[in-house]
Residue, then its C-alpha position, 0 to 999 in steps of 0.5 A: m500500500n505504501a509503495i502504491l501511494g508513494f509512487g502515485f504522489v511521485t507520478l502526480g508531482l511529475a505530471a504537475s511539473v510538466l503541465g505547469a512548465a508547459g502551460g506557463a511557457y505557452a502562456l508566455r509565448t502567446g502573450q496570454l498572461h492571465l493563464l499564469k495564474t494556473v501555473r501557480q496552482w500547478a506549483l502548489l500541487v507539486l508541493v503536495a506531491a513532494v510532501g506526500a511522497f516524503a511522508i509515505m516513505e517516512i511512514a514506511l520506514f517507521q512501520r518497517d514495511y520491508t516490501v518497499a525495496y528502499v526500506s529493505r535496504v536502509g531500514s532495520d528493526t533496531t535503528p533508533p528513531l532519529f537515525n531511522f528518520a534520517s535513513l531516508w536520505s542515506s541512499l540514492e533514491g531517498s536523497i533524490l526524494l529529499w531534494v525534490l521536497i526541498l525544491a518544491c518548498y523553494l518553488t512554493a515560497m517563491v510563488v507565495k512571495f511574488r503572488s501579487r506579480t503573477g502576470d509578470p513575464l519575468l516571474g512567469w519564466a522563473i517559475v517555468v524554469m523551476l518547474a522544469v527542474s522539478a520535472f527532471f527530478f520527479a522523472l528520475m524517481v519515476g524512472p531510474a531512481n524509483p524509491f517505491l519499488t517493491t520486493e519479496v520479504p523473507i520470513g524473519f527479515e529485520g533489515p540491515g539499517p543504514n550504512p554504519l558510518l551514517q548512524n554513528h553520529i547525530l550530525m547525520a540527521f542535519h548535515p545532508p539536509m543543510l547541504y541540500l538546502g544550499y544546493v537546491g536554494f541556488t535554483v531560485p536565483f538561477a531561474f531568475a537569471i534564465a528568465a532575465l535572459i529570456t525576456g531581455r530584462v537584464g537590468e539590476g532590479w531582478l538581482v535585488e529581488t533575489r538577493r536574500w534567496t541567494v544569501a540564504a542558499w549560500g548560508f545553508l551551503t556554508a553550514g552544510i559544508i562545516l557540519g560535513a567537516w565536523w562529521s568527518y572529524e568526529v566519525l571517520g577516525w582519521g583525525g582530519y576534517w577535509a581530505w580534498d575528497p572528490v565529493e567534498n570538492a563537489s560541495l565546495l565548487p558551488w560555494i566558491t562561485g556563489t561566494a564570488y557572485l555575492h561579492s561581484v553583484m554589489v558592483q553591478e548594483r552600484r555601478g551597473m558593471l559585471r553583468v555577464w560575469n554575474l549571470s555566468l557565476l549564477c549559472a555556473t553555481f547551479c550547474l556545479t550543484i548538478l555536477g556535484t550531484f552527478l559525482t555523488r550519485s553516479g558511482v564514478v568516484e570512490s568516496v565515503h561520501a558517495f553512493s554506490d554505482g547507480p543508474v542516474g549518472p547518465w541522466l544527471l550528466a545530460f541535465f548538466a550539459v543541457s543546463a550549461g549549454a542553455s546558459v551559454v547560448l542565452i548569455g551569448w544571445r543577449g550579449d549586446r544588452l549585457r554590455s556594462p555601462g560603467a568602467i573601473d576608474a582606478p585600480l585603487s577602488r572597491e570595484a577593482a578589489f571585487l574584480a580581483n576577488n572574483l578572479a582569485f575565486a575563479a582561479l581557485a574553482f578552476v584548480i579544484l575542478l581540474g583536480t577533481v574531474f581530470p582523473l575521471v576524464v583520463e579514466a574514461y579516455n584510456g582506462s587508467r586510474l590517476t590519483i590527484g592528492r592533497p599536495y596538488f590542492d594544497s600547493l595551488g590552493r594556499p597561495i590563492g587563499l592568502v590572496l583572498l585574505f589580503l583582499m578581504a582586508i583591502a576591499p571593505v575600506l576602499p571607496w567606490r570609484k577611486a581612493s587616494t593613498e592618504l585615505l587608504s593609509q588612514r583606513l588601513f592603519w589599525p587593520a595593519v596594526a592588528g595584522v602585525a600584532s597577530m604575527a608577533v603573538a604567533l611568533l612569541i608562542g612558537g609559531r613557525g613556517v611561512y604559510p601559517m605565519l602569513t595566514f596569521g598576519l593576513g588573518g589579523f589584517a582582515a579581521g581588523a578591517a572587519i572590526r573597523q566596519v563593525v565598530l563604525a556600525t555599532r557606534r552609530q546605531g548600537l547593536r542594530g547597526l550589525v544588521g544588513r548585508t554589509n555588516g552581516g558580511m563583516i561578521v561572516h568575514l570574521g568567521v572566515v578569518a577564524l576558520a582560516v587561522g584554525l585551519a593553518a594552525s591545526e594543519s601546520y602544528k599537529s602531532d600524530r603518534t601511535v603508542q601501545l599501552a597495557v592496562g595501568e601504563t602511561a605514555t607522555i606525548e607533547d607534555h600530556r600524560f595518557t594512562y590506560l585504565e581498563p577496557g570495556l564492552d557494551v552490547d545491545e541488540r543493535q551494536l557491540r561497542v569495544y572501548a578503552l578508558i583513557e585518563i588524560d593528565g590525571g583528570d578527565v577520562y575518555a573512551p575511544a571505541a570501535t563499534s560493530f552494528r549487528q544488522a550491517g554485518v561489516r567490520p567495526v567502525p571507529t568511534p573517536s573520543v576528543r578532548s576539545g579546547f580553545t587552544e588545542d584538541i586531543y584526538l584519541v582513536l583505537d588503532e586496532v580493535p583489541d581482542a577480548d583476551d588482550d591486555a594491551i591496546r594500540l592508541r593513536v593520539i593526534i594533537r591539533p591546535m585551534v581546531a575549535w576555531m574552525w567550528a567557531g568560525g563556521a558558527l560566526m559565518a552562519f550568524g553573519t549570514f542570518l544578519a545579512l538577510f535583514p535590511g540595514g540602514r539606507r541613505r536617505g533620499t535613495e529610491p529603492v529599486s523594487a519601487p522604481i521612479g516612474y513605474t506606473p502599472d497602467r502603462p501598455e508595457p509596464t516595467s516590472p518592479v522586478d526588473g527596474p526602470p530603464e534609467a533607474t538611479e543607482p541602487p541603495v547600498e547597505v550602510a553602517g548605521g546610516v552612513d556608508l564606509d565611504e562617509r567622507d568620500p568626495i564622490p557623489t553617490t547618486t550615479n546613474a546605474r547605466t551611464g556611470a555618470 
């Protein structure tokens, strides 16, 4: 019954997506814009179908309905409720079901948000694009990735449960959904970008309307990546958090292009520049999410994060090719309209710094994409297995990362158009002092090495620039001055600095030792004493856990373990134990699973400085993103783009509020407490966005 109902909802979702997209395209092509109201109803039906299919699968999992083939692969009588719920996205078909649910929620939110503009062609085409993407993923579930196939169930079957690595930590319940909220969220600005290209309305207005959607998607993706690194650190037992795994890279690539877009879009809003660049970044971000989905779900890469070989690979690759090809064709078609009306006046200006920032992000994305995809191309061409490892990514990525830290310090203090050296020296004085002080402190406490020391210095430099902005904001408006894109962005910058410093310290100064200890024996590593107190064994119907009690420095006791899940029938998985602190983490893992009659263990001890700074940096980035979602102070007398001067709804061919007026004045800029950082700049701030004059 569950299989029939679930497949019925999936079929309904496919039909609603196809009919809605086709009906919307017909209405827009024929000019019968009143028909677009029905498209909104199709979109709501897509949500009903997605929620219904998701709910039926969860019901099947909790009922242990093993006649549903997917439940028979990932369900188990002994799986706890939280992991039972999360097992829906622990394998291929269920992960696509979660993807469709999130996409349907974004689609519905977009329709509800812009419900008063149903007859707007730009919005209409955006909904059509969203429905077309929805149709593709529903088609996957109707065809090669059907989650509601049925199977014969032998008597006494109890189910294997999800992959042991995916039921060994609570982060499994939060990391994938957060990642998908970011992945899928970029579909909204992508849909508006395609709609702007189709309608030819490539002005700056639609950027303003989709700004918060993009920021929210970026924030979710950031949180998903940080939680994934934390999960890897806490579960996999290797003492690290990032291995340049192909699937890790696949999640990082859209984050890089999305970050570049969030910076460069401010140049377009302010000066009308970088239109082609911004549209390309948005389209690339969406296409890279599809490429990442292909890498994760096709089986072409071997990774602890990837699903096994599945039939959806060719479908996803074809969809990626269509999306990328259509984006390139449309951008080329609208080339004349995408010409920038302004130009960079001086190399010492905020727009020049943002352009350099974008070039650095593009270089980083290219390095990672090449290192991820090139081995696959070589294998497809001649069957040879080629491995590109950490040295490649580190040697090329570190210099780019240092350049980005430097630009993070420079860009916030630069004015638009042109900066004098005197003004720049005034604004950079205290950030420079912070950078020098950071390096001095690092040297005093024993820091060595070119890369980490440069990271500490440039991190202090960038943090000083961000703190300067925050101080200006709070001085004028108190804590309310922290709200808004500019000041929320500075909080994000502080989070990035904390993460970069933690990354540099934990990688450069880590200690990794393996010792053999008998009961009662003590080993000393890096001035820490580790005493093996006794072994232990926990057994229940779900798992068998072998652990060792380790006392650190005569104080707290920790219990690294190896856990075997009875239903899974695979080798034990490590369960590390970590003593976390502000200055360092002590990471304990059993290097070998001890036998019952052994009185000695092999204990691996990894000491990593400042790992906690990375998690704190991720939290700061999430908090800054939240602040950036709310409107900050604006200059008085500036007309918002969403209500352009001269817009009259009764014109024969009205200019939509989503598009902006033909000659709209420069869009408003988020400011610190009512005054932009350029508060003393002699340059007028009411520049025409199209002429640059």
